[in-house]
Structures are given as C-alpha cells and as structure tokens.
PABA-10123 format. One record per atom (N, C-alpha, C): y, x negated, z negated; residue number from 1. Coordinates in steps of 0.05 Angstrom, whole numbers. Atoms other than C-alpha are relative to their C-alpha. Layout:
% PABA-10123
Y_X_Z_NUM
...
This chain:
% PABA-10123
20_11_18_1
157_929_1032_1
-7_21_-22_1
6_-19_22_2
163_983_978_2
-19_22_10_2
18_-21_-10_3
129_1035_1023_3
-29_-11_2_3
27_12_-1_4
69_988_1034_4
-11_-2_-28_4
9_3_27_5
65_974_960_5
-9_27_-12_5
7_-27_9_6
65_1048_943_6
-25_11_14_6
23_-10_-16_7
15_1064_998_7
-26_-13_-10_7
24_13_9_8
-35_1011_976_8
-6_7_-29_8
4_-9_27_9
-25_1030_903_9
-13_28_-1_9
11_-27_-1_10
-39_1103_920_10
-29_0_10_10
28_2_-11_11
-101_1084_960_11
-19_-11_-22_11
17_11_21_12
-127_1043_901_12
-4_21_-23_12
3_-21_20_13
-114_1101_853_13
-22_20_10_13
20_-18_-11_14
-155_1146_899_14
-28_-14_-1_14
25_15_1_15
-209_1092_903_15
-12_0_-28_15
10_0_28_16
-214_1088_827_16
-12_28_-6_16
10_-27_5_17
-222_1164_824_17
-27_5_14_17
25_-3_-15_18
-275_1164_878_18
-23_-16_-13_18
20_17_13_19
-312_1107_844_19
-9_12_-27_19
7_-12_26_20
-310_1145_778_20
-19_24_4_20
18_-23_-6_21
-346_1204_811_21
-28_-9_9_21
26_10_-10_22
-402_1160_839_22
-16_-9_-24_22
18_7_22_23
-458_1157_788_23
-26_-12_10_23
25_15_-7_24
-515_1107_795_24
-21_8_-20_24
21_-8_20_25
-578_1136_763_25
-15_-25_-8_25
15_23_11_26
-610_1085_718_26
-10_10_-28_26
8_-8_27_27
-639_1085_647_27
24_13_-14_27
-25_-12_8_28
-567_1098_626_28
17_-1_25_28
-15_-1_-25_29
-528_1122_687_29
27_-14_-3_29
-27_12_1_30
-464_1084_704_30
14_7_26_30
-16_-6_-24_31
-407_1096_752_31
10_-25_12_31
-13_23_-13_32
-370_1050_799_32
29_-3_-8_32
-28_0_9_33
-305_1061_761_33
9_-28_-6_33
-8_27_6_34
-304_989_736_34
5_-16_26_34
-5_12_-26_35
-311_966_808_35
28_7_10_35
-26_-9_-9_36
-250_1008_826_36
23_-13_-15_36
-20_12_17_37
-210_980_768_37
5_-29_8_37
-3_28_-5_38
-224_907_782_38
6_-6_30_38
-8_2_-28_39
-218_916_858_39
30_4_2_39
-29_-6_-1_40
-149_946_847_40
16_-24_-10_40
-15_23_11_41
-126_888_803_41
-2_-24_18_41
4_23_-17_42
-156_836_849_42
16_3_26_42
-14_-5_-25_43
-125_868_911_43
30_0_-4_43
-28_-4_3_44
-57_886_884_44
14_-20_-19_44
-12_18_19_45
-47_833_831_45
3_15_-27_45
-1_-11_27_46
-37_844_756_46
21_21_-3_46
-22_-19_4_47
30_879_759_47
-6_27_14_47
5_-25_-14_48
16_931_813_48
-27_12_-6_48
27_-10_8_49
-57_936_793_49
2_16_-26_49
-3_-14_26_50
-37_954_721_50
15_26_3_50
-15_-26_-4_51
14_1006_744_51
-18_20_15_51
17_-19_-14_52
-38_1036_791_52
-21_12_-20_52
19_-10_20_53
-89_1041_734_53
14_20_-19_53
-15_-18_17_54
-36_1073_690_54
5_27_14_54
-4_-25_-16_55
-20_1123_745_55
-26_16_1_55
26_-13_-1_56
-94_1139_751_56
-5_15_-27_56
5_-12_26_57
-99_1152_676_57
19_24_-4_57
-19_-22_3_58
-36_1195_677_58
-7_24_17_58
10_-22_-17_59
-63_1236_735_59
-23_15_-13_59
21_-12_15_60
-125_1249_694_60
10_15_-24_60
-11_-13_25_61
-85_1266_632_61
14_27_7_61
-14_-25_-7_62
-45_1320_669_62
-18_20_13_62
19_-19_-9_63
-108_1353_694_63
-14_-4_26_63
15_6_-25_64
-130_1323_760_64
-28_-11_-8_64
27_9_8_65
-206_1313_755_65
-8_-27_11_65
4_27_-11_66
-205_1238_768_66
-19_-17_-17_66
17_16_17_67
-248_1215_710_67
-30_6_7_67
28_-3_-7_68
-324_1208_713_68
-9_29_-7_68
10_-27_3_69
-361_1274_719_69
21_21_7_69
-23_-17_-8_70
-297_1304_749_70
15_11_-25_70
-15_-8_24_71
-267_1308_679_71
29_-7_2_71
-28_5_0_72
-194_1309_664_72
12_11_-26_72
-15_-11_22_73
-141_1326_613_73
2_-19_-24_73
-4_16_24_74
-117_1298_548_74
-25_0_-18_74
25_-2_15_75
-182_1322_516_75
-20_-22_8_75
18_21_-9_76
-221_1273_559_76
9_-27_-11_76
-10_26_10_77
-176_1216_536_77
-3_-1_-31_77
2_0_29_78
-180_1238_463_78
-29_3_-9_78
28_-1_7_79
-256_1244_466_79
-11_-27_-8_79
12_25_10_80
-304_1191_441_80
1_-23_21_80
0_21_-20_81
-305_1153_507_81
27_-4_13_81
-27_3_-11_82
-231_1161_523_82
12_-27_-4_82
-10_27_5_83
-217_1093_493_83
-7_-19_21_83
8_17_-22_84
-255_1061_549_84
18_4_24_84
-19_-6_-22_85
-210_1096_600_85
26_-13_-6_85
-25_13_7_86
-148_1073_563_86
-4_-31_1_86
6_29_-1_87
-182_1005_558_87
2_-12_28_87
-4_10_-28_88
-180_1000_634_88
29_-9_4_88
-28_8_-2_89
-104_997_628_89
4_-26_-15_89
-2_25_16_90
-110_944_574_90
-12_-23_16_90
12_20_-17_91
-156_906_621_91
19_-9_22_91
-20_7_-20_92
-103_910_675_92
23_-17_-11_92
-21_16_13_93
-50_884_627_93
-9_-28_-6_93
11_27_5_94
-95_826_607_94
-1_-16_26_94
0_13_-26_95
-105_810_681_95
28_-8_9_95
-28_6_-7_96
-30_814_692_96
9_-24_-16_96
-9_23_17_97
-18_766_633_97
-13_-26_10_97
14_24_-10_98
-69_718_664_98
3_-4_30_98
-3_-1_-29_99
-45_730_735_99
4_-28_12_99
-5_27_-11_100
-20_659_747_100
-25_-17_-1_100
25_15_3_101
-87_632_723_101
-20_6_21_101
21_-8_-18_102
-130_672_771_102
9_6_28_102
-10_-12_-25_103
-87_694_829_103
-14_-12_25_103
11_13_-24_104
-114_644_879_104
-26_-15_-5_104
24_15_7_105
-177_620_845_105
-22_19_-8_105
23_-18_5_106
-245_654_845_106
-10_-3_-29_106
10_5_27_107
-267_621_780_107
19_11_-21_107
-20_-10_18_108
-202_638_745_108
0_31_0_108
2_-29_-1_109
-208_710_769_109
-24_9_-16_109
24_-9_14_110
-279_715_742_110
4_-3_-31_110
-4_4_28_111
-260_686_674_111
20_20_-11_111
-20_-20_8_112
-198_730_670_112
-12_28_-1_112
13_-26_-1_113
-240_790_689_113
-18_4_-24_113
18_-2_23_114
-290_776_634_114
17_4_-26_114
-18_-4_23_115
-233_770_583_115
11_28_0_115
-10_-27_-3_116
-204_835_609_116
-21_21_-6_116
23_-19_5_117
-272_870_607_117
-5_0_-30_117
4_1_29_118
-281_846_535_118
22_16_-14_118
-22_-15_13_119
-212_875_517_119
-5_30_3_119
6_-28_-4_120
-232_941_548_120
-23_9_-18_120
23_-6_18_121
-299_941_511_121
9_2_-29_121
-9_1_28_122
-265_922_445_122
17_25_-7_122
-17_-23_6_123
-212_977_449_123
-17_26_1_123
17_-24_-3_124
-262_1029_474_124
-20_3_-23_124
20_-1_22_125
-313_1012_419_125
14_8_-26_125
-14_-8_24_126
-262_1017_363_126
8_29_2_126
-7_-29_-4_127
-237_1083_393_127
-24_18_-4_127
24_-16_2_128
-308_1109_399_128
-8_4_-29_128
7_-1_29_129
-323_1092_326_129
18_18_-15_129
-19_-17_15_130
-260_1125_301_130
-3_29_7_130
3_-28_-9_131
-267_1189_343_131
-27_12_-8_131
26_-10_7_132
-341_1195_330_132
-1_5_-30_132
0_-4_29_133
-331_1186_255_133
15_24_-8_133
-16_-24_7_134
-278_1240_254_134
-15_26_6_134
12_-25_-8_135
-321_1291_290_135
-29_3_-10_135
29_-2_6_136
-393_1274_271_136
-7_-14_-26_136
7_15_24_137
-395_1223_215_137
-1_-30_7_137
-1_29_-4_138
-398_1148_206_138
-22_-9_19_138
19_12_-18_139
-432_1106_258_139
4_-31_-1_139
-2_29_2_140
-447_1031_257_140
8_-13_26_140
-9_16_-24_141
-418_979_304_141
-23_-5_19_141
22_6_-17_142
-486_959_330_142
-10_24_15_142
8_-25_-13_143
-503_1031_346_143
18_6_24_143
-20_-5_-21_144
-439_1039_386_144
-3_-21_23_144
4_20_-20_145
-449_973_422_145
-25_5_16_145
26_-6_-14_146
-521_993_438_146
3_23_19_146
-3_-23_-17_147
-498_1058_468_147
21_-4_22_147
-24_0_-17_148
-431_1040_500_148
6_-27_14_148
-8_26_-11_149
-429_965_516_149
-24_-15_11_149
22_17_-9_150
-495_928_520_150
-13_9_26_150
13_-8_-25_151
-526_971_575_151
18_-4_24_151
-18_1_-23_152
-464_963_618_152
10_-28_7_152
-11_27_-5_153
-450_888_613_153
-9_-11_27_153
10_11_-25_154
-494_865_671_154
10_16_24_154
-12_-15_-23_155
-474_923_718_155
30_-5_3_155
-29_5_-2_156
-401_911_701_156
6_-28_12_156
-4_27_-11_157
-406_837_716_157
-6_0_30_157
7_-3_-29_158
-440_854_783_158
23_14_14_158
-22_-15_-13_159
-383_903_798_159
25_-18_2_159
-23_19_-1_160
-331_850_781_160
-3_-19_23_160
5_19_-22_161
-363_801_829_161
3_13_27_161
-2_-15_-25_162
-370_853_884_162
30_7_6_162
-28_-6_-4_163
-297_874_874_163
15_-25_9_163
-13_25_-9_164
-275_801_881_164
-5_-6_29_164
7_7_-28_165
-312_790_946_165
13_20_19_165
-10_-20_-19_166
-291_856_978_166
31_-1_1_166
-29_1_1_167
-218_851_954_167
11_-24_15_167
-9_24_-14_168
-212_781_981_168
-1_4_30_168
2_-5_-29_169
-236_803_1050_169
21_20_9_169
-20_-21_-6_170
-192_865_1050_170
28_-12_0_170
-26_13_2_171
-132_823_1029_171
5_-17_25_171
-3_16_-24_172
-144_775_1086_172
6_17_25_172
-2_-17_-24_173
-152_830_1138_173
28_13_1_173
-25_-15_1_174
-90_867_1115_174
25_-17_-7_174
-22_18_7_175
-47_806_1097_175
16_10_-23_175
-13_-13_23_176
-32_835_1029_176
15_-20_-18_176
-13_19_18_177
-10_770_996_177
31_1_4_177
-29_-2_-4_178
58_780_1028_178
12_25_-12_178
-9_-26_10_179
63_852_1005_179
2_-1_-31_179
1_0_29_180
44_839_932_180
5_-28_-11_180
-7_26_11_181
80_777_910_181
3_2_-30_181
-3_0_29_182
82_758_837_182
28_7_-7_182
C-alpha cells in the first residue's frame, strides 16, 4: 500500500508542476495550477493531498522549476505572489480538516473547495500586500484584490469543478479509495 500511495502522490506532484507551466492566454493569463492542486486533494484525500502539495512547494523552494513560468527557489516564495503558492498548502490543510464533510459528496467537496480557495486567496492577498509594501510602497486591499483575486475567481471555480469530475473518474478506474483511506 505504501508504494502505491507514494507513487500516486509523486504523480500528483508532477501534475501540479505541469499544470503550473500551462498558461492560458486571457485578459489576465492564468495557469492550470489550481486545477492540479484541487485534483490532487480530490484524488488523494486531504491528508495525502496536503503532503503532496507541501512536497511540491519544497521541491520549488530547493530550486526545481516547478512554479509558474518555470520559476523556483526561496525567492519565488518570498516574492509578492509567493503567498498564493504557500496558500495552496493552506487550502490542502483546510480540505483535510473538512475531509469527512466532503470525501464522498460532490456538494460537500465543492463547498469545502470554495472555503479552501478563499483561505488561499486570503493568505496570498495579505502576503502580497505585505511584500509589495516592503518593496514598492503601500497598496490598498481593493487594488490587490483587483489584480490577484477577482480576475481568477471564475476560472478557479471552473478548475475546481473540472478537477472534481476528472478525479472522480480516475479514482473509479484506479480503485484509489482503497489506497487512500482516511
């Protein structure tokens, strides 16, 4: 069982990295990183999903170019948008805390995902404001939300829904519920 858990966790870490490299051109371009995060948590559950997200962040911190734009290093995490990357781990922890609520329920998963996404946005926004203020000067909350949150809400909700549908099918095909028990 442990080998399967490690294998699927490693595959999800790789998926998150690949999704972070895929940029969708739009008015404000976005990546599929959020899809990878929520797919991982939906597929592996809160516990293994959170540890996989943490491993992804640590791989980026030590220099593997797994973040969007092939970025990496502690500098990427300490930059103005690094809080959103760290926020992915917080989102995983929130999903883990709500695991019993959503594990076998689509509606519960969606509500838990929205709460987790809000936690990620909240942490990332506060981080952005702090780091931006240190390097450039004060910036208002609405300015940060307008740049970093509002344009991404609908695409992120779409990615959450897509992650749920695909993870459910993958889980059925691979019989993962037995591998990743609570």
